[in-house]
N, C-alpha and C positions, 0 to 999 in steps of 0.2 A: 446508417438509417434503416430501421426495421421496416420490412414490407407491410403494407396494410392487409387486412383480412381478405380483401378482394383481389389482391395481386396474385396472379397465377403462379403456382410453384412449378419447378422444373419436373418434379417427379413425386408421385404419391404411391407408396407401396401398401398393398392390402394383404395382410397376413405376415406374421413374423415367425417363420420356421427357419431351419438352417439355410435355405436358399435365399430368402429375402434378407436374412441376417448377414449372409455373405455379401450381398449387394450393398447393404447399408455400411458394412465395414470398409468395403472398397470405395464407396462414395464419400466416406467421411473426410479424407484428405483433399477432395476436390471442392475447395471452398467456393468456387464459382457456382456450384449447384445448390439450389434450395430444395431439400428433400425432406419428406416426413413419411413415417411408416406407422400403420395402424394395426392393432391386434386386439381382438375382443377378450382374450384370456388376461388374467391379472399379471402374469409374468411368463417368462419363457419356460417351456417344458418340452422335452423330447421323448416321446414314447415312455412315459413314466411307468406304465404297467409292464414293460418288458426290460427294465433295468435289473435283470436277474444277476445275482452275484457271480462274477467271473465271466459273464457274457461279453464278447468283444464286438466291435464294429468290423465290418468285412472289407474295409479299405484301410490302407496304411495311414499313420498319423499325419503324413504330409498332405493328405487329402482333407485338410482343415478348411476353414472358411476362405483363406486368402493365399496360402503359401505358393500354390502352383502358378500363380500369376504375379505375386508380389511377396517374395520371401523376406523382404525387408520391412514388411508391414508390422505395426505394433500389435496387430490382432492375430498373430500366428499362435499355434498351439504351443510352440517352444517358448514364446514370450509369456504366455499364460503360466507355464511351469516356472519360469524365472520369477514372475511376480509372486509366486507362492513358495519360493525357495525350494523348489522340487526338481530343478534341472539336473543336478548330479544324481539323485536317486533314480530318476528316469533313465539317465545315461547308463547306469549300472544294471538297471532292470532289463535292458536290451529288448524292449518291446517295440515291434514294428506296428502291431495292431493293438490299439488301446481298448480299455474296457468301455462299454456303453455309458456307464455311470460317469466315467471321466470325461467322455466327449460331451455329455449333457452338462457337466459342471463347467467345462470350457466355454460352451455356447452361452451359458448363463452369465459367465464373467464378461463376455463380450457384450451381451445384451444390457448389462447393468452399467456399462460405461459409454454407450453410444447415445448422444443427446437427441438424435432424430427419431428415436423409437418411442411410441406412445401405446402402452398397454391399457387395457380396460376401455378400448374404443372399438365399437362395433360398426363396421361399414354397412349401411342399409341400402344404398342405391348409387349407381353411377349413370350419368347422363352426359350427352354432348350438347353444348350450347352453341348453335351455329351463328348466333349474333356476335358472340365474343370469341369464337374459335377456341374454346377451352372445354375441358371436362369439369363437371360439377360432381363432387363426391360428398354425399350426405352420410353423417355418422352419428351414433349415440354414445355419449360418454357414460360409462357404467361405474357404479360405486363398488365398494369392497365385496358386497354380496351379489354383484352381478345385475343389480337393478338399474334401470334408466335414471340418470342423474341430470343430463343436459343434452341438448341437440346441437349439432354443429354442421358447418358446410365449409369445404375448402375447394379451391379451384386449382387446376393443374393442366399442364400441356401433355404430360405423359403419366401413364399408370403402369405399375407392374403388379401382376397378380401372383401371389405366392400363398394361396389358400390351402395348399397341401392335399393330403389324401384323407380318406375316412375308412374305418373298419368295414370290411365286406362280410356280410352274413348271407349264406345261400338261402334262397327262398324257402326250402323245406324246414329250415330251422328258425326262421324269423319269429313265428308265433311263440316258440319257447323262450327265445331271447327276450322278447318284449313282455312276457308274462311275469308278474312280480313273484319273487320268491323261488323261482325255478333255477336250479344250479346249472344253467347253460350260459357260458360267458365267452366273449371274444377274447383272444389273446391280448388285445390292447389293455384289458382290465385284469390281467392275470395276477399281478402282485397284490391287488386289492382283495382278491378272493383266494389267495394261496392257502391260508389257514383252513378255510372251508373245504377246499379241494383235498388237502392232506387228511382231513378228518373223514372224507367220504370213503365208503368201502370199496368202490370201484369207480375209476375215472377213465373216460375215453377222450383222447386227443385226436381232433380231426384236422388234417393238414400235414403234408409231407415236406414242407420247406424248412427254412432255418428256424423260424419261431416255433414251429411244431416240435422240431428236434430239441431245441433248448428247453422247452417246457416239459417234454417227456423225460429228458435227462434230469432236470431239477426234481420232478416228482419221484423218479426212480431212486435217486440218491437219498431222498428223505423218507422212503417207505421201507418197512422191515423186510428182510430177505424171506422169501417163501410166501409173503402176503402182500405182494406189490399191487395186485389188482389193477393192472394198467392195460389199456388197449390203445394202439396207435394205428390210425388208418389215414389214407390219403389217395387222391385221384391219380397221381402220377404213377407210371408203371414200375417205379422203383424208388427206394429211399436213396436218391442219386446225389453224388457229389456235385457241387457247383463247379463249373468250368473255371479253373484258376491257373491254366497254363499261361506262360508269358505272352505268346502270340494270341491266345484266346482273349486275354484281357485287353488286347488292342481294339476290341469292339467297344470299349469305353473310352475311346480317344476322340478328340475333335475331328480327326480324319474320317473315322467311321460315321460320326454324326453327320458330317457334310455329305458323305457318300449316300447315306440312307435318305437324307432329305431330298436328294436329287432323283431318287427312284420314283416310279409311278405309284400312285395310290394303291392299286391292287397288289403290286409286288410288296410294298411296305406292310400291308395288312397280312399277307401270307407269311412274310418273314417273322413277324412278331409272334405268330403261333408256334413257330419252330424253334425259337431261341429261349425257351423257358429255362434251360439249364444254365444259361448265362447269368440269371439273376434269381431264379427260384429254387436252385439246388441247395444242398447243405454243405457247410464248411467241413472239409475232411477231418479236421481236428475234433469237431463235434461228433461226427460219425464214429471216429475211433474211441472217443470217451464213452459213448453209449455202448459200443461193443465191449469195451473193457469192463464197464460196470456190470453188464449182463454176464460176461464170462466169470467175473469174480464171484457171482452168486451161484455158480455151478460147482465151485471147488469142493463143497461138502456133499456133492451128489444131487441129482435132481435138477430141475429147470426153474427159473424164476416164473412167477405167475404174471407173465406178460404175453401179449399177442401183438405182433407187428405185421400189418397186412397192407401193402401198397395196391394200387389198381382198383380202389373201392370208392364208390360214391354213395352219398346218403340220398335215398329216394324220398322218403318221408320220415317224420319223427313225431312222437307224441308222448303223453304221460301214461303211466300205468299206476292205478290207484293214486296215492298222493306223494309217493317218495321215489318212484322209479321213472326212468326215461327209456323209451324204446326207440331205437334207430332201425329203420328198414334199409338194408344195404343191398347194393348190387355190385358184383365183381364185373368190371368192364370187359376183360378179356374172356372170362369163362361164360359170361352171360348167365350167371347164377345169382340167386337172391337168398338173403338170410336176415335174421333179426338179432339185434344185440341189445341186451338189457344192461343198463348202467346206472350209477347213482349221480354222476355229474359229467358234464361235457365242456371241454375247452375247444373253441373254434380258432385254430391257427390258419384261418382261411384268407389271410392277407388283407390288402388295402386296395381301394380304387380311388382314382382321381375324383375329387369333389366336382360335381357339375358346375359349370360356369354360368348356366342359364339364369340362376336367381340373381347373382351379383351383376350380370351383364344384361338383364332384361331391358334396361333403358337404352342399350346400344344395339338391340337386336336388328333394327332396320338397317344398320350400317355393317353388320357382320357378313362376311363371305364364308360360305360353308362348302364342305366337300360332298361327295355323293352319298355319304352316310350321315349327313347333317352335323358333322363335327366342325368346329371352327378351323379354318385354314390358318397356318402359321408359317411365316416366311423364315428365311435362313437366319435372320437376326433375332428370332424369337418374338416377333411382333405379330399380333393378330392381323389378318388381312381385312382391312376395313374399306369402306367406300372412299373414293378419292376426295370427296368433299371434306372428310375428316383428316386423312393423311396429307392431303394437299395443304391443309392449314398447319402442318407440322405437329400434329397430335397423333400419338401412338399408344397402344396397349400392349405391353410385353407380358409374357407368361413364363412361370417357372414351375417345372414339374406338372405341366398340363399338356405336354406336347409329344407324348410317346408315339402317337399315331403319325407324327410328321418327322420326329427326330430320333426315334429308336430306343433301344433298351437302355442307353445311357441316361435317359431323362431323369429317373429318380436317383441316379448314382451320386453319392457325395463327392466322388472324385472329379466330377465335371462341374461342381458348384462354382468354383472360383472362375473357371474359364467362361462359363455361361454369363456370370455376373459381369465379368470384364467385357464380354461381347456386347452386353446390353449398354454398359456405360460408354463404350466406344461409339456405339450406334447413336446413343442419345446425345452425346456431346458433339458428334460430327468430327471428333479429333481422335487421337489415339493415346489417352492417358495410360493405357495398359497395352503396350505392344505384345502381340500374341504370335506364337510360332507358326510358321507356314506349314511345317510338317511335324507330326507327333507320333507316327507309327512306322515300323519297318514294313508292314503289310501295305501293299497297294490295292485298295479296294476297288474292284472294277477293272475293266480292260482299258489300259491307257498306254499307248505306245510312246508317250513322252517319257524320257528318262529323267529322274530327279537330278537337278544340277548341284554339284558340289561347289560351294563358294570358293573363290580362288585361294583365300587364306587357308583353306582346309584341305587343299589338294595335296596328296602325298608328295613329299620332297624327294628328289633323286638322291640316292645314297652316295655319299662322298667316298671315292675309292680309297682303300686302305693304303697307307704308305708302305713302300717296300721295306722289308726287314722288321715289320712290326706285326 
């Protein structure tokens, strides 16, 4: 018997990016759950402006939507390959890190086969109804052109926010980005403007992370030797490699996430400012490819027409006449200033978590905040709400909006399945997805308790060798 429109659902997801897609995939076999996910875009897309040819994701393919908690799921990346008769070619390709375009295609395959996903639905407001002890979720159904087609409302006991991040544009450059016809673009729109950028006489890339490196490399490869006309600047003190050592990667485990969450707020805030190389550095393969390309262009003598300068910030920016852009630069360590004239700018300045204030305005009286007015988030990824809400069994979960409480692993794809499983275990009050108690060799924090080895795994005494053998 189908539920009536007024019957509260168990879970409403807002936003369908990789993280809520992971949650939807893991929730799919849990037939006792009534779930629905809303997304205002007409279909799933994942950073379409950065699907540069050859660019790979920075986590292994096992960090797909489900494998690390349910390798037998039908929604694994390997099953996607099997459905496309590509499993053997992938096997022989021996690729541990897949291309971004392939990850995007895999996620689209999952999104096209899960019935609980509703694209073209814009969530407008969320409220708590204390008389019914449920959340009310108002949405607008959009047509193919993105125009309002119908209004709707659904009720739910639980919500999960997966509204993702948005491109970050530094204040000095916002007027140029917002001005029509000015060739200053965020990296999120790089491919849409690639032809325009290749035609420009001089291009400046701002941002010293992975996206900046990939865009600089792509432009470099496509421009003629001796006439590259490229400038690459960034605030970090070096074009530094991302921390990718085995023990360093254990900062992206559930163990570290739990450790970080238990720290005091001031300590967490301080740590986040020191851990940039864990997630904002550059893949060593990309660094090597840039150096190889630059070196190749010196074989006939001379140097390529490129300038790579770290430790630089843009103070102000403006137009010169009608065709040039002027950047006012400051070298952070030298405390010196200069001006750079260029024809086009790409801002590889990263992304920021989308503010929750608009979508949660109706819940503001119930929200509990920290000393910096950020929402507090408990260990199970639930917003800390007034007991009048949580006491009624209603919760709001967040995905990729809790870096201030859960650390650098928050936006990492490798923790997607584990976080989704944690949410589902919390929501059901059961354990449909048993999770490991330990995931790292590193013990984060001073703990005198020694990890216990299960009896079945204790080393067995060696059997004495028989005489004469």
